[in-house]
N, C-alpha and C positions, 0 to 999 in steps of 0.2 A: 726942135727935130731931136736935140741934145737930151735934152731932159725927158723925152720921149725914151730915147735909147738908155741911159742909166735909169728907169725906171725899170724899163726890161731886162738889165742886166741886175739890175736887184731882186726883179724877180726870180728869175734863174735861179741866181744866188741861194735867196730862199729857199729854193725847191731842192736845191742842191744840200742844202745844209740840215732838209728833213729826211731826202732822199738816203743821204748816207748813215744816221742812227738807224734807217730801216734796215741796211745792209750790214751793219753792224751785229743788230739784234739779230737777225739771222742767221751767221757768224758764229754767235753766242749759244744761239738752240744748236746747230747744227753740232757744232762743236761737244754739245752738253751731251745729245744722243748719240754722236760716237763715245764719248767717253762711258754711258748708260748702257749702250751696247756691247762695249769690252768689259765692261763689269759682270755684265747678265751672260755673255760669254762665261768667262772668267770662271764664274758663278755654278755654273751649270757643270764645265770641266773639275770643278770642286767637286759636285753635286754624284757627276757619275765615279768620281775616284771614289768617296765615302763608299757609293754601294755597290763599286768592283771590290774593296778592299772585305767589302761584311759578306757580299758573297763569296768571297776568296775562303774569310774564314768561317764562313758556314759548311763549304766544304769540305775545309782540311779537320771541321769536326765532325761531318758527317761518314769520313773516310776512316779517321781514326773507332769510329763507334763500330763500322763494319770490320778493320779490323783485330777490334777487339773480340767482336760477336765472332769471329772465322775462326779466333785463338778454341774461345770456347765450345767450339762445337769440337773442332777438332779436338778437345782435348776431353770432351766425355764421347766420341767416338772411339776414342782408343783405351778408355776405361771400360765402355760397352765392348770392346774385344776381347780386353783381357779377360773379361770377366767371362765371355761365352766361353772361352776357351778353358777356363779354370773349371766352369759347368760339364762341357765336353769329357774334360780329361776324369772328374771324378765320377762323371756317369759311366766312362771307359769300365775303370776300377770300380765301380761299387754298383755297376748293372745289374750283375749276377743277382743282388745280396738278396731280394724276397726268392726268384727260387730257387735260392740254395735254402734258405731260411723254410721252404716249406715241404722241399725233399728233408731236411734232418728226420722226418717222423715215420720215414720211410727206412731211414737206416737206422732207427730204432726196432724197428719191426723185423727189420734184418737180425738186428744182433740177437732179440730174443729169441726166434726160431732158430739160430746157429747154436743159444744155449741148451735150449729145448732138443734140439738133434743129438748133445754129448746125452741125453740122461731116457730121453723118451722110447721108446722100443716099438710107439706106435705106428707107423709108418703111414698108414691113412690120413691121422692126424697132420700131421708133418705135412704130407702134400696138400691138405687142404688149407694150412696155415701160409705157405710156400705161394698155392693159388690165390688167398686171400689180398696178400701183399701186392704180390704180380696186376692184378688187376686194381688195387690204388694205385699204383705207379702207371699203370697206362692211363686211367684216369685224371690222374695227376699234369701227363705228358699231353689229354686230350683239351685239358683246360687251359692251357700254355700256348694252345694252337699247334701242337705237332700232333701230325696224323702218318699211320704207317701208310706204306705207299701199295696197293695190293697188285700182287704177283700171279694165283692162282686161274694157271687157265685163261690169261691175258696174251694178250696182241704185243711180241715184244715194242717198245717203245724205245729209241734213242732219248729222249726227252726223261723217262724215269727208271731205268733200267741200264747195267751195265751187265753184256754179256763176258763171262768168265770160259766158257766152251760152248761146245754147240752137241747134241746129243741126237741118234735116230731116231725120229717122232714115232710114238707109239703107235698113233694113227695118220692118215691123210689130216683129217681137222688140224691136225696138234703141230704141224707143220708152219715155223715161225711164230707158232706160243713158245711162252716159258712150261716146259716139264718139272722146271726145281726150281729153287730159292734156297742160295747158300747163305745170305745175310739181307737181312728185312733193311727196309729203305725208309727214308721217311721225309717229311716235308714239314715247314713251320709256315703257319699262315700259304702255304700253295707255292711258297721258295723251296725247291729239293735242299735238303740239306746236309744227304746223302741218298745216294744211289743206291737203288737194291742190286746184288749180285745175284746173275741169276743165270738156269743151263736154258739154250734155246734149243728146241726140236727142230731139224730140217729133215 
């Protein structure tokens, strides 16, 4: 009986001896896995930090680029504004240059007519010369969009005419109409640049 008990004890001890290394191996494996997990988490954190750093650097570069573009656009707009103001001022100062150049030949004609009046005794020829100059002047005005405002037998229109006085109408039909024009009015491309000064029948 004692032998059997001893044999059982030995067998259980041997089993326990076999179990203990297995448990130790399992603990070692668990510890290794934990260390591996910790190292993986550390690697992930490092990767995330590296990625965040790269993203921040990229955003900083993008912001710097946008600032540079904005400064360039502002500078270009400022140059454009200055150039436009300069062109406008030059246009205001020299806008009538072509008109004045075109009117100079008419001045020459008037000067020649004045000289001719000093020596000529032919009034008819002088009148014809002045009529020609006047026709050229009116043609020049027409070419540049200037038109005389009609007044003869026209109904008085406050948009075109300026009444300086009234006068008894010679007939019933002339009431409210223009009976006389003291000063012609003109339009420039349909815009009134001078109102006709007229006498209105009443």
